[in-house]
C-alpha positions, 0 to 999 in steps of 0.5 A, a space after each residue: 574075135 567078135 562074132 559077126 552077125 548080119 542084122 536083117 529084119 524078117 518079113 514079119 518084123 517089117 509087117 509089124 513095124 508097118 502096122 505099128 506105125 499106123 496105130 496112134 499111141 498115147 505117150 505112155 504106150 510110146 515110151 513103153 514101145 521105146 523101152 521094149 525096142 531098146 531092150 531088144 537092141 541091147 540083147 544083140 550087143 556082143 561083149 568083147 573078150 578080155 583079150 579083145 578088150 586089152 587089144 582095143 585099149 592098147 590101140 586107143 592108147 597108142 593112137 592117143 600118144 601119136 596124136 599128142 606127139 603130132 600136136 606137140 610137134 605142130 605147136 613147136 613148129 608154129 611157135 618157132 615160126 611166130 618167134 621168127 616173124 615177130 622176134 622175141 619180146 624186149 625184156 
């Protein structure tokens, strides 16, 4: 199971964010800050194990199969209804 991490910013992070917000940055500095923040967030990503990945994949495939069956059934019922209302076209 993926580990659960509570992501709450510390007081120093909040203080630095407030200080950074007040500073006017040029376009290159903003891009640099954005990339640093992206890399920091990517370090928090937890990669699933092989077992978890196979389990998640199975769940998705079963869900997609159920949704396909549901849409097919609704399409068939609506087609019957349209045929009943309008009849079959004269050939």
